[in-house]
N, C-alpha and C positions, 0 to 999 in steps of 0.2 A: 504493499499500499504506500509506502515511503521510500525515498531515496536518500541515502546517507552519503554525502560528498566525501571521496577518498583521495583525489590528486592534489596532495598537499602542498606540493611545490607551487604549482600554479595559483592555488588558493592564497598561499602566503603573499605572492606577488600582487594579487588583488588586493588583500586587506592591506599590504602597505600603500598602494595607489590610492584606495578610498580614505586611509587614515590621513594621507598627504593632503588629499583635497579638502576633508573636513576640517584638519588643522589649518588650511589656507583660510577657510571662510571664519574660523572663530578666533584667530589669532588677534590680539588687541592691536589696535590703531587708534592712536590719539587724535591725528589730524588726518584722517582719511580723505582722499581726493574721489569726488563722485565718479570721474571716468574710471579709475582703478576699482573701486567699489562696484561700479555697474559690472565690470568684466568680472568680479568675484560673484556676484549675485548670479549672472548668467550662467557661470561654469558650475556653481552648486545646484541652480534649477535644473541643468542639463542632467547632472549625474543623479538626481533623483526621479528623471523621468518627465521634467515638465518642459515642453517646447518653448522655444524663444516667443515671447508675446508681442513685442515691440522693438523697434530699433533705437529708440530714444527713452531715457529714464523720466520721462515727466511723472507727474503725481498720479495721473490715471493709471497709467501702465505699471508704475511702481506698486500701487495698490491691489492692481490684479495680480501682480507677481506674488507678493507676499500673501495675499489671500488664498493663492491655490498651493503655495507651500505650506501654509499652516491648516488649510480646511479642506484642500483637495477638491475634486469633483464627484458628484454622485455616480457610482458605479454603474456600468451597464447591467441591464438585466434585472432591474428592479421593478417589481410587478406592483407594488404598492407603496407609497411614502406616507405613513401615517404618524409620524413623529416630528413635531417642531424641531428646525434645524436653526442654531443660533451661531451668529459671529460676532466677535468682539470689536466692532468698528471704532470704537473710541481707541483702543490700543493699536489697531490696524493703523488708523491714521497717524497717530503718534509715531509709529515705527517708519511710515513714509516720510514724515517730517524731518525726522533723526536723519534719515538717510541722505536726503536732498540738503541737510544743512551740514553735512561732513561729520556729524557726530559718531560716536561708536554705537552703532545700531545692532551688531550682532547679539548682546547680551538679551535684549528685547525679543529678537527673533527666536533665539534659543529658547526662552521663557514660554513663547506662544505656541511653539511647535508641541506636536504628540508627546506627552511624557511618557506614554506607554513604552515599557522596555522593548517589548516585541517588535514595536516600530523603529526603535532606535538601533536594537540589534540587527535587523534586517536592513536598515538604510546602511550601517557601517560594514555589514558582512558582504552585501552583494551587490551595491550600486556600481554600474559601470563595469560589469563583470567580464564581458569578452572572453567567455568561457566555452567556445563551441566543442572544443576536445574535453573539457572538463565535465559539462554536464550531457553533452550529447543530443539527442532528440526530446530528452526529457524537459527541458527548460529553455525558456526563451527571454530575451530582456524584457520583451513586452508582457511577460507573465510576472516578472519581478516588479516591473513600474506599476502594474495594475494592483498589486498587492500593497504597495507603498501608497498609491493613491487612496486605496480603501482604508488604511489606517489613519491617513490624513481626513479623509470624510468623517471617520469616526469622531474626530475631535470637534465636530459641529455638534455634538449632542450633549449638552450640558445636563447637571444634575449628580446626585451624589452614587449612583451607580446604573449600569446598564448591563444587558445581557448581549453578548455577542456569539452568535453560531455561524461556524465555516462549514458549508455542506461536504467539500470534498476530503475535509479531515474528519467529518461527523463528531465535532467536539463543540463544546459550549465553555464559554468563559463569562465569569461575572467579574465586571470592571468597575472599580471605583474612580470617583473623581480625580484621583492622582494618576491614572492609568496603570495601578496595579490591579493584578489578578486575585481576587478573592476567592474563587472557586473554580477549578477545572473539572469538567466532567466528560464523560462520552456521552454521545447520543445516537439514536436511530433517526435517520431522515428518510426521505422519500425515495423509493425505487426509481430507475430511470424511466419506467412507463408510468409512474404516478409521481414526478418531482415535488419536492418542497419549492416553493416559489420564494425568490429573494425579495425581501421587503424590510420596512421598518413598521412598526407597531407598537401598541402600548399593552402591558398586562396590568389591568386594575384590580386584579384579586385572585383568589385561590377558590376552588372547590374541592372540599373534603367529601370523599366516598361519593364520588362522581356517577351518575349513570352514563353509559354511553348509547347517545342517540344516534345510530347507524345511518351514515350517509346513504341517500338514495341509490348512488352508483353501486355501492357494496350491496345493499338489499337486493338490487334487481339481478346485477351479474353474479354474485357469489353466493348467496344465501337463499333466495327464495327457490332456485332448482332443488336445492338440498332439502328445504323444509317441506316442499309439496308432497315428498315422497312420504313423509311421516309427520305431519305437523307437530303433534304434541309432542312427540319422542325427541324431536331435534331440537325444538324450542326448549323444552326442559333441559336437554344437554347443554345448551349454550347459555341459560340462564336468561332466556329472552322473553321480553312481552311483546304483543301486539298492541299498537296505541292508534286510536281514532282520531279524525281531525278535531276533536274537542279535547284531547289529552286524556281521555279514558282508557283503561286497560279493557281489552277485548278477549272474551274467551275464545280461543282457537277454533273451537268446535262450531262456532256460529260465522266464521269467516269463509267466505266462497274462494278457496284457493285456486280454482279454475279461472278466476277474473283475473285477466293479464294486466290490467289496470293499477290492482292491488292499492285500493285508495286509504292505505295506513302505513305506519311506519314501525320500524322495529326498535326496541329500547332494551339494552342490557342492564340487569339489576345490579346493584352495588354490590361490593364485596371482593375477595382476593381474586376472583375467577374474571373481573371486569377487565376488558381490553385496555382501560385507562389506568388499570390499578386503583391506588388509594388516594390519589392527588390529581388534580388538573390545574393547570395554570391558563387562566382565560386569555385570550388575545382578541383585541379590538381590531379586527380586519375585514374585509370583503369575503375572505375565504374560511372554510371551515377547518381551518388550521389551529393547533393548539399545541402547548407542551404538557406532557404526561407522563405520570407512572407507567409501568406496564405489568401486567401478569406473567410476562416472559422474559425475566430480567437476565437470564442466562446468555441473551443474544449481545449484551454488552461486551462479553468476553472475545467476539469475533472481531476480525480486522475490517472486514467488509459489513459495514452497518447501514445498507441502503435497501430497506426492506418495506418500508411503511407504505401508506396511501397518501403520504404529504406531512401529516402530522410529525411531531418530534417528541420521541420518547427519551426521557432524561435517566441517566443512570444514578443520580443523587437527587432526588426530587425533594426530599425532606432537608437535607443541608441547603439547597437553593432556597426554598420556602422560609426557612429560618433567617437566612440572610436577608432576604426581600423583606421580611416582616420587622427585621431589627430587634428580635428576641427569640429564645428557644422555645417554639411552641410545638414543636414535633420531636419528641424523644427517639432515640435509637431503635426501639421496639415498634414504632408506629406502623412500619410498613410490613410488620408480621402479624398485626393485631386485627382481627377480621370480625367485626361485630355482626349478629345477625339482623338482617333486615335493616341496616344503618340508612339513614336518609341524608341525601346529598344537604350539605351546608357550604353557604358562600361566605369566605373571609376577605374582607376587603385589604388591599395593602394601605399603608401610611400615604404612599404616593404612587401613582402609576409608574411602572418602571418599562423603560423602552426595551425592545427586543429587536436586534438588528441581524438580519440573516444574509450572509455574504456567500460568494462564491470565489475563493482564492484557491489556486492551484499550489501555489507557493505559501507556506505559513510558518510558524514558529510555533515548535511542540512545547509540551509542559516543561521540558528540561531547557529549554532555550535554544534547542537546535533547530536549523532550517530543514524542512523537508519539502519533498515535492510529492503531490498526491495525484492520483488517478484523476483524470477528467471524466468523472463517472455519467454526467450528463451530455458530454461529447459537445459542450458549448465552446471550447478551444479549438475543435476540429471541424467547425462548419455543420454539424450533424442537426443544428437546432436553430 
């Protein structure tokens, strides 16, 4: 699933080049001249994947340059943007004025750039790699630049914490305002035939002991053909109920199973057998996509975790919930306690938390190593 670099000689040369360029940018300069500073800024933007935006450093151009260095651009393939984005325009303007005045602008730029150690590590480790024989066909400069841009774009989301899910690595990070990772968790994401969409959305609260309201597509394509053979027995084995349009439970014996329109929905009862497990994280979006526990936790041991119909199964749901709530609400035994006939209960968060779903082929793992992941949805190979 991942690629571990091993050509150390070329890697060391690349590291020295990156370190030299970064040192050139951040070296103190008491009386910097605009012309030399402009060259330094252009060089720095180039090595982190930002094309030249203009020929002369006027205030408009400089603001655009600094804005992209600090906040990036929205990544491609975002199906929904439901989280407000913020840019510190006051300090961005101050940075532009310092640059034009010949003042030492580097410390302010450094303080505004993403504080995420993963971003800074990737920037210093891989920028301007020129590694054709080092990475072979597994990596391109464009993919590195795309990941760097994604991390800069994450800098637009203010607040005490945010959840970042990367689809190709099938991992989740909970990040605080300082860019530090407070929780790292494996996840299961959508299969290539039922992909998880890239998006930004808000999590307003949790549901304890959730029902699983089966999506219509799963009901029609997967479940009804099995249920029609022996309705009562199959529904009982799946712990499912038939619900009418008024939300009432219907006796399966009273359903006309030969009616192909099937004017009902299926709902799985709460408990340890529920497909959503014992904890669900609501997500405000136009999709029926949410984060949740699972009754098949053994799948987190797999390297390939592209199995769902689009929802995201979380390996550490109780730990994530406690951090989002700000206190320990769920003890270690919560995920193994299954009360009979428990009713769903909604638990709002103190503040809605952003969840940002990205698609980065190149990313930084839990140990700080750079990994190359499989293009599972074929987005970099033109398959979609």
